[in-house]
TORKE-507395 format. One record per atom (N, C-alpha, C): residue in three letters; x negated, y negated, z. Coordinates in pm, whole numbers, padded with zeros to 5 digits, always signed. Each point is the difference from the previous one (the first is absolute). Layout:
<rs>
AlaXYZ...
</rs>
This chain:
<rs>
Unk+03968+02437-00678Unk+00022-00121+00077Unk-00127-00039+00078Unk-00068+00097+00060Unk-00123-00028+00074Unk-00107-00054-00094Unk-00004+00054-00124Unk-00097-00048-00099Unk+00026-00146-00035Unk+00126-00039-00011Unk+00036-00138-00031Unk-00043-00094+00113Unk+00022+00042+00124Unk-00040-00082+00115Unk-00151-00014+00005Unk-00071+00109-00029Unk-00146-00003+00002Unk-00053-00094-00108Unk+00059+00008-00120Unk-00040-00090-00109Unk+00030-00145+00036Unk+00112-00024+00065Unk+00037-00136+00039Unk-00098-00058+00101Unk-00039+00084+00097Unk-00099-00045+00099Unk-00135-00029-00067Unk-00039+00084-00093Unk-00127-00020-00070Unk+00004-00131-00079Unk+00112-00028-00067Unk+00013-00125-00075Unk-00004-00121+00093Unk+00065+00012+00115Unk-00003-00108+00097Unk-00142-00025+00051Unk-00073+00108+00024Unk-00137-00012+00049Unk-00089-00067-00105Unk+00011+00043-00125Unk-00078-00060-00108Unk+00036-00147-00015Unk+00127-00032+00008Unk+00044-00140-00008Unk-00055-00083+00113Unk-00001+00055+00120Unk-00054-00072+00116Unk-00149-00026-00016Unk-00073+00097-00053Unk-00144-00017-00022Unk-00025-00111-00101Unk+00074+00003-00113Unk-00019-00105-00100Unk+00041-00136+00053Unk+00106-00007+00077Unk+00043-00127+00059Unk-00107-00051+00096Unk-00057+00089+00080Unk-00106-00040+00092Unk-00122-00052-00073Unk-00039+00067-00108Unk-00114-00046-00078Unk+00029-00135-00064Unk+00120-00019-00049Unk+00036-00127-00063Unk+00000-00113+00103Unk+00054+00025+00116Unk+00010-00104+00102Unk-00134-00034+00063Unk-00096+00095+00000Unk-00129-00027+00063Unk-00107-00045-00099Unk+00029+00001-00129Unk-00101-00044-00094Unk-00019-00150+00014Unk-00118-00044-00026Unk-00031-00141+00016Unk+00007-00067-00136Unk+00093-00092-00014Unk+00021-00067-00128Unk-00112-00098-00034Unk-00093-00023+00091Unk-00109-00093-00027Unk-00115+00064-00077Unk-00007+00133-00003Unk-00108+00068-00071Unk+00005-00037-00148Unk-00117-00031-00055Unk-00018-00044-00139Unk+00048-00142-00025Unk+00036-00072+00105Unk+00039-00140-00012Unk-00120-00088+00039Unk-00003-00124-00051Unk-00107-00091+00043Unk+00006-00023+00151Unk-00115-00001+00063Unk-00007-00022+00145Unk+00033-00146+00030Unk+00090-00025+00096Unk+00031-00139+00036Unk-00125-00071+00054Unk-00023-00121-00048Unk-00114-00077+00044Unk+00026-00053+00140Unk-00106-00026+00075Unk+00013-00056+00134Unk-00129-00068+00040Unk+00012-00082+00101Unk-00115-00061+00067Unk+00031+00004+00149Unk-00089+00062+00076Unk+00020+00015+00144Unk-00126-00042+00075Unk+00019-00042+00126Unk-00118-00033+00079Unk-00072+00127+00045Unk-00132-00005-00012Unk-00082+00105+00056Unk+00006-00017+00152Unk-00019+00105+00075Unk+00010-00013+00146Unk-00109-00091+00055Unk-00100-00029-00080Unk-00105-00093+00042Unk+00023-00140-00054Unk+00115-00026-00065Unk+00035-00135-00038Unk+00011-00032-00147Unk-00089+00050-00085Unk+00004-00029-00143Unk+00124+00059-00066Unk+00045-00057-00111Unk+00109+00059-00076Unk-00056+00091-00109Unk+00068+00110-00024Unk-00039+00095-00102Unk+00120+00022-00090Unk-00022-00013-00130Unk+00107+00023-00096Unk-00024+00125-00081Unk+00107+00067-00037Unk-00012+00120-00083Unk-00065-00035-00134Unk+00024-00120-00050Unk-00056-00041-00129Unk-00153+00008-00001Unk-00063-00015+00116Unk-00146+00007+00006Unk-00053+00141-00027Unk+00089+00098-00003Unk-00039+00139-00029Unk+00037+00040-00143Unk+00033-00097-00081Unk+00042+00026-00139Unk-00100+00092-00071Unk+00053+00106-00061Unk-00084+00094-00074Unk-00064+00108+00084Unk+00027-00003+00132Unk-00055+00102+00091Unk+00115+00067+00074Unk-00012+00130+00023Unk+00102+00069+00079Unk-00005-00044+00146Unk+00117-00003+00063Unk+00012-00040+00140Unk+00097+00095+00069Unk-00038+00043+00118Unk+00089+00079+00085Unk+00049-00091+00111Unk+00131-00024+00003Unk+00062-00079+00106Unk+00049+00096+00107Unk-00031-00032+00124Unk+00043+00081+00113Unk+00081-00089+00092Unk+00132+00017+00000Unk+00087-00078+00088Unk+00009+00074+00133Unk-00020-00074+00110Unk-00007+00064+00132Unk+00045-00096+00108Unk+00018+00056+00119Unk+00033-00078+00120Unk-00076+00060+00118Unk-00034-00082+00098Unk-00073+00050+00116Unk+00083+00099+00081Unk+00132-00011-00007Unk+00088+00087+00078Unk+00024+00136-00067Unk-00055+00022-00117Unk+00024+00122-00078Unk-00102+00108+00034Unk+00047+00110+00056Unk-00088+00111+00037Unk-00070+00062-00119Unk+00071+00019-00110Unk-00061+00059-00119Unk-00107-00094-00054Unk+00028-00130+00004Unk-00099-00099-00047Unk-00128+00010+00082Unk+00013+00021+00130Unk-00118+00008+00086Unk-00085+00122-00032Unk+00058+00102-00062Unk-00077+00117-00043Unk-00052-00017-00142Unk+00076-00069-00083Unk-00036-00012-00141Unk-00106-00108-00024Unk+00004-00109+00073Unk-00096-00109-00022Unk-00146+00045+00017Unk-00034+00077+00105Unk-00139+00047+00010Unk-00042+00088-00119Unk+00092+00084-00048Unk-00030+00084-00117Unk-00025-00090-00121Unk+00084-00099-00021Unk-00019-00091-00112Unk-00130-00079+00014Unk-00032-00041+00121Unk-00124-00071+00024Unk-00121+00088-00034Unk+00010+00126+00034Unk-00106+00097-00029Unk-00012+00023-00151Unk+00114+00005-00071Unk-00002+00025-00144Unk-00025-00124-00084Unk+00012-00118+00060Unk-00012-00126-00075Unk-00131-00011-00080Unk-00116+00035+00057Unk-00124-00009-00081Unk+00004+00090-00124Unk+00056+00120+00016Unk+00012+00091-00115Unk+00096-00059-00104Unk+00111-00055+00047Unk+00096-00062-00092Unk-00065-00119-00070Unk-00076-00078+00074Unk-00065-00117-00058Unk-00102+00041-00106Unk-00070+00110+00024Unk-00095+00050-00102Unk+00074+00037-00128Unk+00126+00038+00013Unk+00083+00033-00117Unk+00069-00124-00055Unk-00031-00117+00057Unk+00054-00125-00051Unk+00133-00041+00060Unk+00039+00064+00109Unk+00131-00028+00062Unk-00019-00077+00130Unk+00063-00116+00008Unk-00002-00079+00122Unk+00119+00037+00087Unk-00018-00003+00131Unk+00107+00032+00094Unk+00034-00125+00079Unk+00128-00035+00003Unk+00050-00112+00078Unk+00101+00051+00101Unk-00028-00018+00128Unk+00092+00038+00106Unk+00087-00122+00030Unk+00130+00012-00023Unk+00092-00112+00018Unk+00085+00026+00124Unk-00029-00076+00104Unk+00073+00013+00126Unk+00131-00075-00008Unk+00110+00068+00026Unk+00132-00064+00002Unk+00019-00059+00138Unk-00062-00114+00021Unk+00003-00068+00128Unk-00108-00107+00001Unk-00029-00049+00118Unk-00092-00113+00008Unk-00147+00042-00015Unk-00080-00095-00043Unk-00141+00024-00030Unk-00079+00034+00125Unk+00031-00063+00111Unk-00078+00024+00122Unk+00013+00144+00048Unk+00122+00053-00001Unk+00021+00139+00042Unk-00076+00096-00091Unk+00005-00027-00131Unk-00070+00085-00096Unk-00151-00007+00022Unk-00052-00120+00017Unk-00143-00019+00021Unk-00047+00070+00127Unk+00076-00017+00108Unk-00036+00065+00126Unk-00002+00153-00015Unk+00102+00054-00066Unk+00009+00144-00017Unk-00115+00052-00086Unk-00025-00066-00112Unk-00104+00046-00091Unk-00138-00004+00067Unk-00030-00108+00071Unk-00132-00009+00061Unk-00015+00095+00118Unk+00103+00012+00083Unk-00012+00089+00116Unk-00004+00148-00038Unk+00048+00033-00121Unk-00002+00139-00046Unk-00105+00023-00109Unk-00085-00099-00024Unk-00111+00012-00095Unk+00046+00042-00139Unk+00107-00065-00046Unk+00054+00031-00133Unk-00054-00106-00096Unk-00074+00047-00099Unk-00069-00090-00091Unk+00071-00023-00131Unk+00129-00025+00003Unk+00076-00029-00121Unk+00025-00150-00008Unk+00011-00052-00121Unk+00039-00140-00015Unk+00144-00011+00047Unk+00020-00088+00096Unk+00127-00008+00071Unk+00073-00131-00029Unk+00123+00012-00046Unk+00085-00116-00029Unk+00122+00005+00092Unk+00063-00115+00018Unk+00120-00007+00085Unk+00118-00050-00083Unk+00113+00065+00018Unk+00125-00037-00066Unk+00104-00025+00110Unk-00014-00113+00072Unk+00083-00022+00119Unk+00150-00010-00029Unk+00038-00050-00116Unk+00143-00010-00032Unk+00051+00124-00073Unk-00091+00086-00045Unk+00039+00123-00068Unk+00042-00021-00145Unk-00031-00116-00058Unk+00043-00028-00137Unk-00070+00090-00103Unk-00128+00028+00022Unk-00071+00089-00092Unk+00051+00143+00018Unk+00024+00038+00126Unk+00059+00131+00026Unk+00133+00017-00072Unk+00082-00103-00001Unk+00128+00005-00071Unk-00021+00013-00150Unk-00095-00075-00053Unk-00027+00005-00144Unk-00044+00139-00044Unk-00064+00073+00092Unk-00047+00136-00030Unk+00095+00107+00055Unk+00120-00040+00038Unk+00105+00093+00046Unk-00044+00084+00118Unk-00070-00061+00095Unk-00044+00071+00119Unk+00119+00010+00095Unk+00045+00122+00023Unk+00111+00022+00094Unk-00046+00076+00123Unk-00125+00043-00001Unk-00060+00068+00113Unk-00150+00002-00018Unk-00072+00014+00110Unk-00145+00002-00006Unk-00052+00131+00056Unk-00115+00042-00043Unk-00081-00063-00101Unk+00059+00020-00139Unk-00029-00094-00087Unk+00033+00015-00141Unk-00125-00034-00079Unk-00035+00088-00091Unk-00116-00020-00085Unk+00048-00025-00142Unk-00063-00097-00063Unk+00033-00036-00138Unk-00131-00009-00077Unk-00013+00080-00103Unk-00119-00002-00084Unk+00030-00080-00126Unk-00077-00106-00020Unk+00013-00084-00118Unk-00118+00034-00091Unk+00029+00034-00124Unk-00105+00036-00094Unk-00072-00122-00055Unk-00105+00025-00076Unk-00078-00109-00058Unk+00081-00080-00101Unk+00111+00056-00046Unk+00089-00071-00092Unk+00100-00090+00072Unk-00006-00004+00134Unk+00090-00086+00077Unk+00137+00061+00026Unk+00017+00126-00037Unk+00128+00068+00022Unk-00010+00096+00118Unk+00112+00018+00066Unk+00006+00092+00113Unk-00006+00143-00054Unk-00100+00074+00048Unk-00022+00137-00047Unk+00063+00104+00092Unk-00008-00023+00131Unk+00052+00095+00098Unk+00047-00077+00123Unk+00098+00057+00068Unk+00041-00051+00131Unk+00038+00119+00087Unk-00017-00018+00128Unk+00047+00101+00095Unk+00020-00067+00135Unk+00096+00052+00073Unk+00023-00046+00137Unk-00032+00117+00093Unk-00057-00031+00114Unk-00036+00105+00094Unk-00145+00041-00018Unk-00035+00111+00061Unk-00137+00049+00003Unk-00047+00042-00139Unk-00119-00046-00039Unk-00065+00045-00123Unk-00135+00058+00041Unk-00021+00127-00028Unk-00126+00061+00042Unk-00113-00029-00100Unk-00117+00045+00036Unk-00121-00028-00077Unk+00010+00049-00144Unk+00058+00118-00021Unk+00009+00054-00137Unk+00093-00085-00086Unk+00108-00051+00058Unk+00091-00088-00074Unk-00072-00128-00040Unk-00075-00057+00094Unk-00072-00124-00029Unk-00107+00020-00107Unk-00067+00113+00003Unk-00101+00028-00104Unk+00066+00020-00136Unk+00115+00066-00001Unk+00075+00018-00124Unk+00043-00136-00056Unk+00045-00088+00088Unk+00039-00134-00042Unk-00119-00074-00058Unk-00117+00015+00061Unk-00119-00069-00048Unk-00029+00040-00144Unk+00021+00125-00032Unk-00021+00048-00136Unk+00102-00059-00097Unk+00120-00033+00050Unk+00108-00052-00085Unk-00004-00152-00014Unk-00088-00067+00074Unk+00004-00145+00008Unk-00050-00072-00125Unk-00084+00064-00076Unk-00055-00067-00117Unk-00118-00089+00034Unk-00069+00036+00107Unk-00118-00078+00040Unk-00120+00039-00084Unk-00115-00045+00046Unk-00123+00029-00074Unk-00053+00138+00031
</rs>
């Protein structure tokens, strides 16, 4: 009887793990990246189509996000290395352009900064929490996504998977 209960618990645990993996997988991976055009925090509009054939790392963030405030400087530091590998980084603020511009300049963050004040691009990319990183390959398809903290080794691994130059 104890063996049966132990086997039942093990099956429940395995089922819970598979259910968790299924529920947390991102259905956008390997799908075409939704196109968008957003205002740069300095005024110009930037469209994803202008990056056609080049990998792009989208970083969705908010000024109120503590993890974002730690991750943005790391991304800013890694951006030249990513760019040498052919990967452009776009920081997409889920809020107004002025707040994003003020934050980026006062913290010396040198990423191309866009504003998504209505959150429509965030919705298209299934952003349910920030930070969220989305890697779009040179083929225009989403290669990787993650929510929360991504450390330097993860970002370097992604750079290798991007299909850049």
